[in-house]
BATORPA-515665 format. One record per residue (C-alpha): x, y, z; residue number from 1. Coordinates in Angstrom, 2 decimals. Example, Ala and Ser with C-alpha at 12.3 -4.5 7.8 and 13.67 -1.06 7.14 Angstrom:
2
<guvex c1="12.30" c2="-4.50" c3="7.80" k="1"/>
<guvex c1="13.67" c2="-1.06" c3="7.14" k="2"/>
This chain:
386
<guvex c1="-5.65" c2="-84.30" c3="-57.93" k="1"/>
<guvex c1="-6.92" c2="-82.71" c3="-54.70" k="2"/>
<guvex c1="-5.58" c2="-84.49" c3="-51.60" k="3"/>
<guvex c1="-9.12" c2="-85.27" c3="-50.45" k="4"/>
<guvex c1="-9.51" c2="-87.67" c3="-53.36" k="5"/>
<guvex c1="-6.54" c2="-89.73" c3="-52.15" k="6"/>
<guvex c1="-8.13" c2="-89.98" c3="-48.72" k="7"/>
<guvex c1="-11.50" c2="-90.88" c3="-50.26" k="8"/>
<guvex c1="-9.93" c2="-93.63" c3="-52.39" k="9"/>
<guvex c1="-7.94" c2="-94.99" c3="-49.43" k="10"/>
<guvex c1="-11.00" c2="-95.11" c3="-47.15" k="11"/>
<guvex c1="-13.08" c2="-96.70" c3="-49.91" k="12"/>
<guvex c1="-10.46" c2="-99.46" c3="-50.32" k="13"/>
<guvex c1="-10.26" c2="-100.00" c3="-46.54" k="14"/>
<guvex c1="-14.03" c2="-100.33" c3="-46.20" k="15"/>
<guvex c1="-14.33" c2="-102.55" c3="-49.27" k="16"/>
<guvex c1="-11.72" c2="-104.97" c3="-47.87" k="17"/>
<guvex c1="-13.30" c2="-104.84" c3="-44.41" k="18"/>
<guvex c1="-16.80" c2="-105.63" c3="-45.68" k="19"/>
<guvex c1="-15.73" c2="-108.29" c3="-48.19" k="20"/>
<guvex c1="-13.46" c2="-110.16" c3="-45.77" k="21"/>
<guvex c1="-15.48" c2="-109.39" c3="-42.64" k="22"/>
<guvex c1="-15.66" c2="-112.99" c3="-41.39" k="23"/>
<guvex c1="-11.93" c2="-113.66" c3="-41.82" k="24"/>
<guvex c1="-10.90" c2="-110.34" c3="-40.25" k="25"/>
<guvex c1="-13.00" c2="-110.98" c3="-37.14" k="26"/>
<guvex c1="-10.62" c2="-113.77" c3="-36.11" k="27"/>
<guvex c1="-7.78" c2="-111.23" c3="-36.10" k="28"/>
<guvex c1="-9.43" c2="-108.88" c3="-33.62" k="29"/>
<guvex c1="-11.30" c2="-106.67" c3="-36.09" k="30"/>
<guvex c1="-14.92" c2="-105.68" c3="-35.54" k="31"/>
<guvex c1="-16.72" c2="-104.50" c3="-38.67" k="32"/>
<guvex c1="-20.02" c2="-102.73" c3="-37.99" k="33"/>
<guvex c1="-20.38" c2="-99.96" c3="-40.55" k="34"/>
<guvex c1="-19.82" c2="-97.06" c3="-40.02" k="35"/>
<guvex c1="-17.53" c2="-98.29" c3="-37.21" k="36"/>
<guvex c1="-14.41" c2="-100.36" c3="-37.77" k="37"/>
<guvex c1="-12.44" c2="-101.38" c3="-34.68" k="38"/>
<guvex c1="-9.25" c2="-103.35" c3="-34.12" k="39"/>
<guvex c1="-8.72" c2="-104.53" c3="-30.55" k="40"/>
<guvex c1="-5.72" c2="-106.13" c3="-28.89" k="41"/>
<guvex c1="-4.71" c2="-107.07" c3="-25.36" k="42"/>
<guvex c1="-0.99" c2="-107.27" c3="-26.10" k="43"/>
<guvex c1="-0.03" c2="-103.79" c3="-24.90" k="44"/>
<guvex c1="-1.72" c2="-104.04" c3="-21.51" k="45"/>
<guvex c1="1.45" c2="-105.42" c3="-19.92" k="46"/>
<guvex c1="3.48" c2="-102.51" c3="-21.24" k="47"/>
<guvex c1="0.97" c2="-100.01" c3="-19.85" k="48"/>
<guvex c1="1.08" c2="-101.81" c3="-16.48" k="49"/>
<guvex c1="4.86" c2="-101.44" c3="-16.39" k="50"/>
<guvex c1="4.61" c2="-97.70" c3="-17.08" k="51"/>
<guvex c1="1.91" c2="-97.30" c3="-14.41" k="52"/>
<guvex c1="4.02" c2="-99.16" c3="-11.84" k="53"/>
<guvex c1="7.13" c2="-97.04" c3="-12.36" k="54"/>
<guvex c1="5.85" c2="-94.43" c3="-9.88" k="55"/>
<guvex c1="2.12" c2="-94.45" c3="-9.09" k="56"/>
<guvex c1="2.57" c2="-91.57" c3="-6.61" k="57"/>
<guvex c1="4.13" c2="-89.42" c3="-9.33" k="58"/>
<guvex c1="1.33" c2="-90.18" c3="-11.80" k="59"/>
<guvex c1="-1.33" c2="-89.27" c3="-9.22" k="60"/>
<guvex c1="0.46" c2="-86.07" c3="-8.20" k="61"/>
<guvex c1="1.07" c2="-85.08" c3="-11.82" k="62"/>
<guvex c1="-2.56" c2="-85.65" c3="-12.74" k="63"/>
<guvex c1="-3.87" c2="-83.84" c3="-9.66" k="64"/>
<guvex c1="-2.10" c2="-80.80" c3="-11.06" k="65"/>
<guvex c1="-3.41" c2="-81.81" c3="-14.48" k="66"/>
<guvex c1="-7.02" c2="-81.63" c3="-13.29" k="67"/>
<guvex c1="-6.59" c2="-77.97" c3="-12.31" k="68"/>
<guvex c1="-4.81" c2="-77.24" c3="-15.61" k="69"/>
<guvex c1="-7.61" c2="-78.99" c3="-17.50" k="70"/>
<guvex c1="-10.35" c2="-76.87" c3="-15.94" k="71"/>
<guvex c1="-8.30" c2="-73.71" c3="-16.45" k="72"/>
<guvex c1="-7.80" c2="-74.61" c3="-20.12" k="73"/>
<guvex c1="-11.51" c2="-75.48" c3="-20.40" k="74"/>
<guvex c1="-12.49" c2="-72.00" c3="-19.17" k="75"/>
<guvex c1="-10.03" c2="-70.24" c3="-21.50" k="76"/>
<guvex c1="-11.02" c2="-72.32" c3="-24.55" k="77"/>
<guvex c1="-14.73" c2="-71.80" c3="-23.89" k="78"/>
<guvex c1="-14.21" c2="-68.05" c3="-23.51" k="79"/>
<guvex c1="-12.21" c2="-67.84" c3="-26.74" k="80"/>
<guvex c1="-14.80" c2="-69.89" c3="-28.63" k="81"/>
<guvex c1="-17.68" c2="-67.74" c3="-27.38" k="82"/>
<guvex c1="-15.74" c2="-64.53" c3="-28.06" k="83"/>
<guvex c1="-15.14" c2="-65.64" c3="-31.65" k="84"/>
<guvex c1="-18.89" c2="-65.57" c3="-32.43" k="85"/>
<guvex c1="-18.80" c2="-61.84" c3="-33.20" k="86"/>
<guvex c1="-16.21" c2="-62.38" c3="-35.95" k="87"/>
<guvex c1="-17.05" c2="-65.95" c3="-36.94" k="88"/>
<guvex c1="-17.68" c2="-65.05" c3="-40.62" k="89"/>
<guvex c1="-14.46" c2="-63.02" c3="-40.88" k="90"/>
<guvex c1="-11.98" c2="-65.05" c3="-38.82" k="91"/>
<guvex c1="-13.42" c2="-68.48" c3="-37.89" k="92"/>
<guvex c1="-11.79" c2="-69.84" c3="-34.72" k="93"/>
<guvex c1="-12.20" c2="-73.51" c3="-35.69" k="94"/>
<guvex c1="-11.08" c2="-75.11" c3="-38.93" k="95"/>
<guvex c1="-10.43" c2="-78.59" c3="-40.23" k="96"/>
<guvex c1="-6.82" c2="-79.69" c3="-40.63" k="97"/>
<guvex c1="-6.08" c2="-82.74" c3="-42.77" k="98"/>
<guvex c1="-2.46" c2="-83.62" c3="-43.62" k="99"/>
<guvex c1="-1.73" c2="-83.00" c3="-47.28" k="100"/>
<guvex c1="-5.07" c2="-81.31" c3="-48.01" k="101"/>
<guvex c1="-5.81" c2="-77.63" c3="-48.57" k="102"/>
<guvex c1="-9.04" c2="-76.92" c3="-46.70" k="103"/>
<guvex c1="-10.97" c2="-73.93" c3="-48.11" k="104"/>
<guvex c1="-10.92" c2="-71.05" c3="-45.63" k="105"/>
<guvex c1="-8.23" c2="-72.62" c3="-43.43" k="106"/>
<guvex c1="-4.97" c2="-70.69" c3="-43.08" k="107"/>
<guvex c1="-3.20" c2="-73.89" c3="-42.04" k="108"/>
<guvex c1="-1.74" c2="-76.44" c3="-44.42" k="109"/>
<guvex c1="-0.11" c2="-79.50" c3="-42.86" k="110"/>
<guvex c1="2.37" c2="-81.41" c3="-45.07" k="111"/>
<guvex c1="1.28" c2="-85.03" c3="-45.39" k="112"/>
<guvex c1="4.33" c2="-86.86" c3="-43.95" k="113"/>
<guvex c1="4.91" c2="-84.47" c3="-41.05" k="114"/>
<guvex c1="1.19" c2="-84.37" c3="-40.31" k="115"/>
<guvex c1="0.78" c2="-88.16" c3="-40.19" k="116"/>
<guvex c1="3.74" c2="-88.55" c3="-37.81" k="117"/>
<guvex c1="2.50" c2="-85.69" c3="-35.62" k="118"/>
<guvex c1="-1.04" c2="-87.11" c3="-35.47" k="119"/>
<guvex c1="0.42" c2="-90.49" c3="-34.51" k="120"/>
<guvex c1="2.16" c2="-88.87" c3="-31.52" k="121"/>
<guvex c1="-1.14" c2="-87.21" c3="-30.53" k="122"/>
<guvex c1="-3.01" c2="-90.53" c3="-30.50" k="123"/>
<guvex c1="-0.27" c2="-92.57" c3="-28.85" k="124"/>
<guvex c1="0.48" c2="-90.28" c3="-25.90" k="125"/>
<guvex c1="-3.21" c2="-89.44" c3="-25.42" k="126"/>
<guvex c1="-4.52" c2="-92.98" c3="-25.25" k="127"/>
<guvex c1="-1.53" c2="-94.47" c3="-23.45" k="128"/>
<guvex c1="-1.88" c2="-91.80" c3="-20.77" k="129"/>
<guvex c1="-5.53" c2="-92.71" c3="-20.26" k="130"/>
<guvex c1="-4.41" c2="-96.32" c3="-19.89" k="131"/>
<guvex c1="-1.57" c2="-95.53" c3="-17.47" k="132"/>
<guvex c1="-3.81" c2="-93.53" c3="-15.14" k="133"/>
<guvex c1="-6.52" c2="-96.19" c3="-15.34" k="134"/>
<guvex c1="-4.06" c2="-98.80" c3="-14.08" k="135"/>
<guvex c1="-2.68" c2="-96.41" c3="-11.45" k="136"/>
<guvex c1="-6.27" c2="-96.12" c3="-10.15" k="137"/>
<guvex c1="-6.66" c2="-99.93" c3="-10.22" k="138"/>
<guvex c1="-9.07" c2="-99.80" c3="-13.16" k="139"/>
<guvex c1="-8.61" c2="-102.78" c3="-15.45" k="140"/>
<guvex c1="-8.10" c2="-102.29" c3="-19.20" k="141"/>
<guvex c1="-10.15" c2="-104.58" c3="-21.41" k="142"/>
<guvex c1="-8.42" c2="-103.76" c3="-24.68" k="143"/>
<guvex c1="-6.42" c2="-101.24" c3="-26.68" k="144"/>
<guvex c1="-6.91" c2="-100.51" c3="-30.33" k="145"/>
<guvex c1="-7.56" c2="-98.40" c3="-33.39" k="146"/>
<guvex c1="-10.88" c2="-97.35" c3="-34.87" k="147"/>
<guvex c1="-12.33" c2="-95.83" c3="-37.98" k="148"/>
<guvex c1="-15.70" c2="-94.10" c3="-37.74" k="149"/>
<guvex c1="-16.68" c2="-93.78" c3="-41.41" k="150"/>
<guvex c1="-13.65" c2="-91.67" c3="-42.44" k="151"/>
<guvex c1="-12.54" c2="-90.43" c3="-39.01" k="152"/>
<guvex c1="-9.57" c2="-92.41" c3="-37.63" k="153"/>
<guvex c1="-8.84" c2="-92.69" c3="-33.92" k="154"/>
<guvex c1="-7.45" c2="-94.82" c3="-31.13" k="155"/>
<guvex c1="-8.82" c2="-95.97" c3="-27.80" k="156"/>
<guvex c1="-8.06" c2="-97.60" c3="-24.47" k="157"/>
<guvex c1="-11.09" c2="-99.50" c3="-23.25" k="158"/>
<guvex c1="-11.34" c2="-99.47" c3="-19.43" k="159"/>
<guvex c1="-13.55" c2="-101.88" c3="-17.55" k="160"/>
<guvex c1="-16.89" c2="-100.07" c3="-17.18" k="161"/>
<guvex c1="-17.68" c2="-101.61" c3="-13.80" k="162"/>
<guvex c1="-14.27" c2="-100.62" c3="-12.44" k="163"/>
<guvex c1="-14.80" c2="-97.07" c3="-13.69" k="164"/>
<guvex c1="-18.17" c2="-96.84" c3="-11.94" k="165"/>
<guvex c1="-16.73" c2="-98.15" c3="-8.67" k="166"/>
<guvex c1="-13.72" c2="-95.79" c3="-8.75" k="167"/>
<guvex c1="-13.77" c2="-92.55" c3="-6.77" k="168"/>
<guvex c1="-14.71" c2="-89.37" c3="-8.61" k="169"/>
<guvex c1="-11.19" c2="-87.97" c3="-8.24" k="170"/>
<guvex c1="-9.77" c2="-91.17" c3="-9.75" k="171"/>
<guvex c1="-12.08" c2="-90.93" c3="-12.75" k="172"/>
<guvex c1="-11.17" c2="-87.26" c3="-13.20" k="173"/>
<guvex c1="-7.47" c2="-88.16" c3="-13.26" k="174"/>
<guvex c1="-8.16" c2="-90.73" c3="-15.98" k="175"/>
<guvex c1="-10.22" c2="-88.27" c3="-18.06" k="176"/>
<guvex c1="-7.61" c2="-85.48" c3="-17.72" k="177"/>
<guvex c1="-4.65" c2="-87.73" c3="-18.53" k="178"/>
<guvex c1="-4.95" c2="-87.69" c3="-22.34" k="179"/>
<guvex c1="-5.03" c2="-83.94" c3="-22.88" k="180"/>
<guvex c1="-2.43" c2="-83.26" c3="-20.18" k="181"/>
<guvex c1="-0.11" c2="-85.73" c3="-21.93" k="182"/>
<guvex c1="-0.68" c2="-83.89" c3="-25.24" k="183"/>
<guvex c1="0.05" c2="-80.54" c3="-23.59" k="184"/>
<guvex c1="3.17" c2="-82.00" c3="-21.97" k="185"/>
<guvex c1="4.41" c2="-83.30" c3="-25.31" k="186"/>
<guvex c1="3.72" c2="-79.85" c3="-26.77" k="187"/>
<guvex c1="6.04" c2="-78.33" c3="-24.15" k="188"/>
<guvex c1="8.79" c2="-80.83" c3="-24.97" k="189"/>
<guvex c1="8.44" c2="-80.39" c3="-28.75" k="190"/>
<guvex c1="8.25" c2="-76.60" c3="-28.38" k="191"/>
<guvex c1="11.50" c2="-76.54" c3="-26.37" k="192"/>
<guvex c1="13.16" c2="-78.65" c3="-29.07" k="193"/>
<guvex c1="11.99" c2="-76.32" c3="-31.84" k="194"/>
<guvex c1="13.17" c2="-73.29" c3="-29.85" k="195"/>
<guvex c1="16.57" c2="-74.89" c3="-29.34" k="196"/>
<guvex c1="16.95" c2="-75.68" c3="-33.04" k="197"/>
<guvex c1="15.67" c2="-72.30" c3="-34.27" k="198"/>
<guvex c1="17.47" c2="-70.18" c3="-31.64" k="199"/>
<guvex c1="20.82" c2="-71.94" c3="-31.45" k="200"/>
<guvex c1="21.39" c2="-74.51" c3="-34.18" k="201"/>
<guvex c1="19.98" c2="-72.65" c3="-37.21" k="202"/>
<guvex c1="21.78" c2="-69.31" c3="-36.57" k="203"/>
<guvex c1="25.08" c2="-71.15" c3="-36.09" k="204"/>
<guvex c1="24.62" c2="-73.22" c3="-39.25" k="205"/>
<guvex c1="22.87" c2="-70.90" c3="-41.74" k="206"/>
<guvex c1="22.42" c2="-67.25" c3="-42.59" k="207"/>
<guvex c1="19.20" c2="-65.67" c3="-43.88" k="208"/>
<guvex c1="19.10" c2="-64.62" c3="-47.52" k="209"/>
<guvex c1="15.66" c2="-63.36" c3="-48.56" k="210"/>
<guvex c1="12.24" c2="-65.05" c3="-48.79" k="211"/>
<guvex c1="11.44" c2="-68.17" c3="-50.83" k="212"/>
<guvex c1="8.02" c2="-69.15" c3="-52.15" k="213"/>
<guvex c1="7.15" c2="-72.55" c3="-50.68" k="214"/>
<guvex c1="3.66" c2="-72.95" c3="-52.18" k="215"/>
<guvex c1="1.20" c2="-70.99" c3="-54.29" k="216"/>
<guvex c1="-2.36" c2="-71.96" c3="-53.43" k="217"/>
<guvex c1="-4.58" c2="-73.04" c3="-56.30" k="218"/>
<guvex c1="-7.25" c2="-70.53" c3="-57.29" k="219"/>
<guvex c1="-5.58" c2="-67.58" c3="-55.53" k="220"/>
<guvex c1="-4.44" c2="-64.30" c3="-57.19" k="221"/>
<guvex c1="-0.78" c2="-65.39" c3="-57.50" k="222"/>
<guvex c1="-1.60" c2="-68.85" c3="-58.89" k="223"/>
<guvex c1="-0.02" c2="-69.51" c3="-62.34" k="224"/>
<guvex c1="1.94" c2="-66.25" c3="-61.96" k="225"/>
<guvex c1="4.38" c2="-66.88" c3="-59.14" k="226"/>
<guvex c1="6.02" c2="-70.30" c3="-58.80" k="227"/>
<guvex c1="7.36" c2="-72.49" c3="-56.06" k="228"/>
<guvex c1="11.07" c2="-71.95" c3="-55.46" k="229"/>
<guvex c1="11.18" c2="-68.29" c3="-56.50" k="230"/>
<guvex c1="13.07" c2="-65.92" c3="-54.21" k="231"/>
<guvex c1="11.07" c2="-62.74" c3="-53.66" k="232"/>
<guvex c1="13.37" c2="-59.74" c3="-53.96" k="233"/>
<guvex c1="10.83" c2="-56.92" c3="-53.71" k="234"/>
<guvex c1="7.10" c2="-56.47" c3="-53.09" k="235"/>
<guvex c1="5.46" c2="-53.25" c3="-54.35" k="236"/>
<guvex c1="8.84" c2="-51.54" c3="-54.43" k="237"/>
<guvex c1="9.87" c2="-52.65" c3="-50.93" k="238"/>
<guvex c1="13.14" c2="-54.61" c3="-50.88" k="239"/>
<guvex c1="12.58" c2="-58.00" c3="-49.26" k="240"/>
<guvex c1="15.80" c2="-58.92" c3="-47.49" k="241"/>
<guvex c1="14.40" c2="-60.94" c3="-44.60" k="242"/>
<guvex c1="11.22" c2="-62.13" c3="-42.89" k="243"/>
<guvex c1="10.49" c2="-58.82" c3="-41.17" k="244"/>
<guvex c1="10.70" c2="-56.85" c3="-44.39" k="245"/>
<guvex c1="8.37" c2="-59.33" c3="-46.10" k="246"/>
<guvex c1="5.81" c2="-59.20" c3="-43.25" k="247"/>
<guvex c1="5.83" c2="-55.40" c3="-43.27" k="248"/>
<guvex c1="5.27" c2="-55.31" c3="-47.03" k="249"/>
<guvex c1="2.40" c2="-57.83" c3="-46.77" k="250"/>
<guvex c1="0.67" c2="-55.79" c3="-44.06" k="251"/>
<guvex c1="0.26" c2="-52.86" c3="-46.45" k="252"/>
<guvex c1="-1.61" c2="-54.86" c3="-49.13" k="253"/>
<guvex c1="-5.28" c2="-53.99" c3="-49.72" k="254"/>
<guvex c1="-7.93" c2="-56.02" c3="-51.58" k="255"/>
<guvex c1="-8.19" c2="-54.98" c3="-55.22" k="256"/>
<guvex c1="-4.73" c2="-53.41" c3="-55.19" k="257"/>
<guvex c1="-2.24" c2="-54.27" c3="-57.93" k="258"/>
<guvex c1="0.68" c2="-56.25" c3="-56.52" k="259"/>
<guvex c1="4.10" c2="-56.00" c3="-58.17" k="260"/>
<guvex c1="6.62" c2="-58.70" c3="-57.31" k="261"/>
<guvex c1="10.20" c2="-59.08" c3="-58.52" k="262"/>
<guvex c1="12.06" c2="-62.37" c3="-58.01" k="263"/>
<guvex c1="15.46" c2="-63.93" c3="-58.59" k="264"/>
<guvex c1="14.18" c2="-65.29" c3="-61.91" k="265"/>
<guvex c1="13.94" c2="-61.83" c3="-63.41" k="266"/>
<guvex c1="11.02" c2="-59.77" c3="-64.62" k="267"/>
<guvex c1="8.19" c2="-58.05" c3="-62.79" k="268"/>
<guvex c1="5.10" c2="-60.12" c3="-61.91" k="269"/>
<guvex c1="1.80" c2="-58.30" c3="-61.45" k="270"/>
<guvex c1="-1.65" c2="-59.40" c3="-60.27" k="271"/>
<guvex c1="-4.59" c2="-58.02" c3="-58.28" k="272"/>
<guvex c1="-4.72" c2="-58.83" c3="-54.55" k="273"/>
<guvex c1="-7.77" c2="-60.68" c3="-53.27" k="274"/>
<guvex c1="-9.38" c2="-60.64" c3="-49.82" k="275"/>
<guvex c1="-7.62" c2="-62.42" c3="-47.00" k="276"/>
<guvex c1="-9.88" c2="-65.35" c3="-45.89" k="277"/>
<guvex c1="-9.19" c2="-64.49" c3="-42.24" k="278"/>
<guvex c1="-9.46" c2="-60.70" c3="-42.50" k="279"/>
<guvex c1="-11.38" c2="-59.11" c3="-45.38" k="280"/>
<guvex c1="-9.64" c2="-55.77" c3="-44.86" k="281"/>
<guvex c1="-6.24" c2="-57.20" c3="-45.81" k="282"/>
<guvex c1="-4.95" c2="-58.04" c3="-49.26" k="283"/>
<guvex c1="-4.19" c2="-61.64" c3="-50.17" k="284"/>
<guvex c1="-1.74" c2="-63.16" c3="-52.65" k="285"/>
<guvex c1="-2.18" c2="-66.88" c3="-51.90" k="286"/>
<guvex c1="1.54" c2="-67.40" c3="-51.32" k="287"/>
<guvex c1="3.06" c2="-69.47" c3="-48.55" k="288"/>
<guvex c1="6.65" c2="-68.36" c3="-48.11" k="289"/>
<guvex c1="9.57" c2="-69.25" c3="-45.89" k="290"/>
<guvex c1="12.87" c2="-67.63" c3="-45.07" k="291"/>
<guvex c1="15.57" c2="-68.47" c3="-47.57" k="292"/>
<guvex c1="18.78" c2="-69.69" c3="-45.97" k="293"/>
<guvex c1="22.32" c2="-70.40" c3="-47.10" k="294"/>
<guvex c1="24.79" c2="-72.68" c3="-45.28" k="295"/>
<guvex c1="27.63" c2="-70.85" c3="-43.54" k="296"/>
<guvex c1="30.98" c2="-71.48" c3="-45.23" k="297"/>
<guvex c1="32.62" c2="-72.98" c3="-42.14" k="298"/>
<guvex c1="29.75" c2="-75.47" c3="-41.75" k="299"/>
<guvex c1="29.75" c2="-76.39" c3="-45.44" k="300"/>
<guvex c1="33.50" c2="-77.01" c3="-45.32" k="301"/>
<guvex c1="33.04" c2="-79.42" c3="-42.38" k="302"/>
<guvex c1="29.75" c2="-81.18" c3="-43.09" k="303"/>
<guvex c1="29.15" c2="-80.53" c3="-46.81" k="304"/>
<guvex c1="26.20" c2="-78.84" c3="-48.50" k="305"/>
<guvex c1="23.58" c2="-81.57" c3="-47.91" k="306"/>
<guvex c1="23.68" c2="-82.96" c3="-44.35" k="307"/>
<guvex c1="23.07" c2="-79.66" c3="-42.47" k="308"/>
<guvex c1="19.65" c2="-79.22" c3="-44.15" k="309"/>
<guvex c1="18.29" c2="-82.07" c3="-41.99" k="310"/>
<guvex c1="17.89" c2="-79.50" c3="-39.21" k="311"/>
<guvex c1="15.03" c2="-77.86" c3="-41.13" k="312"/>
<guvex c1="13.26" c2="-81.22" c3="-41.51" k="313"/>
<guvex c1="13.57" c2="-81.82" c3="-37.77" k="314"/>
<guvex c1="12.43" c2="-78.27" c3="-37.05" k="315"/>
<guvex c1="9.28" c2="-78.66" c3="-39.17" k="316"/>
<guvex c1="8.50" c2="-82.10" c3="-37.74" k="317"/>
<guvex c1="8.68" c2="-80.90" c3="-34.13" k="318"/>
<guvex c1="6.76" c2="-77.76" c3="-35.06" k="319"/>
<guvex c1="3.83" c2="-79.87" c3="-36.22" k="320"/>
<guvex c1="4.14" c2="-82.25" c3="-33.26" k="321"/>
<guvex c1="3.94" c2="-79.23" c3="-30.95" k="322"/>
<guvex c1="1.08" c2="-77.58" c3="-32.84" k="323"/>
<guvex c1="-1.18" c2="-80.63" c3="-33.22" k="324"/>
<guvex c1="-0.65" c2="-81.87" c3="-29.66" k="325"/>
<guvex c1="-1.52" c2="-78.44" c3="-28.24" k="326"/>
<guvex c1="-4.45" c2="-77.82" c3="-30.59" k="327"/>
<guvex c1="-6.05" c2="-81.26" c3="-30.22" k="328"/>
<guvex c1="-5.25" c2="-81.49" c3="-26.51" k="329"/>
<guvex c1="-6.94" c2="-78.15" c3="-25.79" k="330"/>
<guvex c1="-9.88" c2="-78.87" c3="-28.11" k="331"/>
<guvex c1="-10.47" c2="-82.14" c3="-26.26" k="332"/>
<guvex c1="-10.93" c2="-80.15" c3="-23.03" k="333"/>
<guvex c1="-13.95" c2="-78.23" c3="-24.31" k="334"/>
<guvex c1="-16.96" c2="-78.86" c3="-22.02" k="335"/>
<guvex c1="-18.85" c2="-81.18" c3="-24.32" k="336"/>
<guvex c1="-19.34" c2="-84.93" c3="-24.47" k="337"/>
<guvex c1="-18.00" c2="-87.22" c3="-25.79" k="338"/>
<guvex c1="-14.79" c2="-85.17" c3="-25.32" k="339"/>
<guvex c1="-12.83" c2="-85.63" c3="-22.09" k="340"/>
<guvex c1="-13.71" c2="-82.07" c3="-21.08" k="341"/>
<guvex c1="-17.37" c2="-83.01" c3="-21.02" k="342"/>
<guvex c1="-16.67" c2="-86.00" c3="-18.76" k="343"/>
<guvex c1="-14.57" c2="-83.82" c3="-16.45" k="344"/>
<guvex c1="-17.31" c2="-81.22" c3="-16.16" k="345"/>
<guvex c1="-19.89" c2="-83.93" c3="-15.51" k="346"/>
<guvex c1="-17.79" c2="-85.36" c3="-12.66" k="347"/>
<guvex c1="-17.30" c2="-81.89" c3="-11.17" k="348"/>
<guvex c1="-21.01" c2="-81.03" c3="-11.24" k="349"/>
<guvex c1="-21.85" c2="-84.42" c3="-9.80" k="350"/>
<guvex c1="-20.08" c2="-83.48" c3="-6.56" k="351"/>
<guvex c1="-22.93" c2="-81.15" c3="-5.57" k="352"/>
<guvex c1="-25.83" c2="-81.87" c3="-7.93" k="353"/>
<guvex c1="-27.97" c2="-84.94" c3="-8.47" k="354"/>
<guvex c1="-27.68" c2="-87.03" c3="-11.63" k="355"/>
<guvex c1="-31.15" c2="-85.91" c3="-12.77" k="356"/>
<guvex c1="-29.89" c2="-82.31" c3="-12.87" k="357"/>
<guvex c1="-26.35" c2="-82.98" c3="-14.14" k="358"/>
<guvex c1="-27.36" c2="-85.01" c3="-17.21" k="359"/>
<guvex c1="-29.62" c2="-82.32" c3="-18.78" k="360"/>
<guvex c1="-27.01" c2="-79.62" c3="-18.06" k="361"/>
<guvex c1="-24.28" c2="-81.60" c3="-19.83" k="362"/>
<guvex c1="-26.56" c2="-82.34" c3="-22.80" k="363"/>
<guvex c1="-27.46" c2="-78.65" c3="-23.11" k="364"/>
<guvex c1="-23.87" c2="-77.42" c3="-22.87" k="365"/>
<guvex c1="-22.63" c2="-80.11" c3="-25.28" k="366"/>
<guvex c1="-25.32" c2="-79.26" c3="-27.84" k="367"/>
<guvex c1="-24.52" c2="-75.55" c3="-27.60" k="368"/>
<guvex c1="-20.77" c2="-76.11" c3="-28.03" k="369"/>
<guvex c1="-21.32" c2="-78.44" c3="-30.99" k="370"/>
<guvex c1="-23.55" c2="-75.78" c3="-32.59" k="371"/>
<guvex c1="-20.86" c2="-73.08" c3="-32.22" k="372"/>
<guvex c1="-18.16" c2="-75.36" c3="-33.63" k="373"/>
<guvex c1="-20.39" c2="-76.33" c3="-36.57" k="374"/>
<guvex c1="-21.11" c2="-72.66" c3="-37.34" k="375"/>
<guvex c1="-17.39" c2="-71.84" c3="-37.24" k="376"/>
<guvex c1="-16.51" c2="-74.76" c3="-39.52" k="377"/>
<guvex c1="-19.25" c2="-73.86" c3="-42.01" k="378"/>
<guvex c1="-18.21" c2="-70.19" c3="-41.98" k="379"/>
<guvex c1="-14.61" c2="-71.13" c3="-42.66" k="380"/>
<guvex c1="-15.45" c2="-73.51" c3="-45.49" k="381"/>
<guvex c1="-17.94" c2="-71.19" c3="-47.21" k="382"/>
<guvex c1="-15.62" c2="-68.22" c3="-46.76" k="383"/>
<guvex c1="-12.83" c2="-70.15" c3="-48.41" k="384"/>
<guvex c1="-14.99" c2="-71.42" c3="-51.25" k="385"/>
<guvex c1="-16.71" c2="-68.13" c3="-52.07" k="386"/>
């Protein structure tokens, strides 16, 4: 069954329970107003206060730098999004990513378990950082919680609206920038961990031995021909001994070309290459492959043949933590409301322009950005389906 069905069933059960037991759930902090489901609590406010009081000067200094980083990232992201319009139907710059689900047209597949943990880190550091900076700026927090907008999950820190209005513009900008800067900071930490594991731990523990098929995407040229777990030994006559050899062989594939693959399971497997969803000029097999490793003898003699493989699980986990925190953190800095980038831009424009001018500008920019993102998503989905 497609992963989307599991999500659909889960959300249907959640909403059925919420609507049936609406009155009882309200007493436990749940607000049920379809299509919005919210759970609020005040219990974590003390913890956020403690974090904010550790070093208010540091938080302010860090987020002053964060404001400049945010606007720099906003400019770069906007430029990249606008630049992608010329190739939007060939290589869409925006695509949906749902853990455990293959999205048509998306080159990214996020394993369910790793994806859920990584998304949890995105939400936690993002919202807690908003809360920490709010308290640093003496803005009270009314509640903290989780939400579900139809089928879109999220989290929130609810600041006191009157306190936000009374705060200085710079204070509000620090609060708005905090979430994405925290995500980018966590990306840096996770990236350094992955680099340490891949550059030092893996080479000392394993040695590379070919390329292994991790997944064969349904409906692609190699589906029902190649199988998960096969070790690719050659591709169109090119010996595949490592990742570089495999990448070089893939780069020569053309759409409509016959692909010949030999594996460790014997025989020669042939099929016709399709068009790469992200570049129609390249051939496409529909195979997701990883480097095949073997444990070094000295490591196996010390730690056995099972325990050392945990390094690859940690490597993949931190890879996804890094990727999702960077991707979502940067996306959230696009100049459009209700994203934090839209609020930041609004505060910046409000320094010199009147509210009557700023509001229409923000609405226009937000509408334009939403239109571009929608076009890119539609192009990716239709390109993957057809």
